[in-house]
N, C-alpha and C positions, 0 to 999 in steps of 0.2 A: 217799727220805725228803724231806719238805718240810713247811713249816708255812704256815698261812694263816688267813684269817678269812672268815666269811660276813657280808654286810652287807644288812640289810633295811630298807625304809621301810614303815611301817604307816600305813594309812588306815582309819578306822572299825573298828579292831580286826582288820583283815585285811592280809596281806602285799600291798602294791601294787608293790613293786620288790624284786628280789633279785639279788645278784651276789656272787661270791667273788673274793678276792684271795689269791694264793699266791706265796710265794717258792720257786720251783722250781729255783733255781740249784743247790742242794745235790744234788738228784736228777739233774740233768744231769751234774754232776761224777761222781756215783756210777755213772752209765751210761757214763762215759768219753767224753763229748762233748769235742771239741777246744776249747781255750780260744777260738780264733777264732770257732767256731760259737756258743759261749755268748755271746760279745760281740755277734755279729750279732742273736741272739735278744733279748738285753737291750735293744739299741738299737731294735729293732722295737717292743718293748713300751713302751719309754720314749716313742717318737714317738707311739704310739697314745694313751698317757696324756696327753701334752701337747696332743693334738688334741681332747680332750674339752672341751665348752663350760665346764664348771665349773672348769677349770684356768686359763682365760684370765687371771683376776685375779692368779694366782700367777706369771705369766710376764712381767709388766711390767718 
């Protein structure tokens, strides 16, 4: 079980960009992933998010 959202950018009435964001941590817990493994997965996703160009202004 997890929750998430779909994010779309429209141009001229058509989908130009699409991606999904999900909080899958609850699913990992339900599948009995070790807390250390969940921590590594979360850290990896956090690093990827910080590396996105649009995040630069938030990291000052």
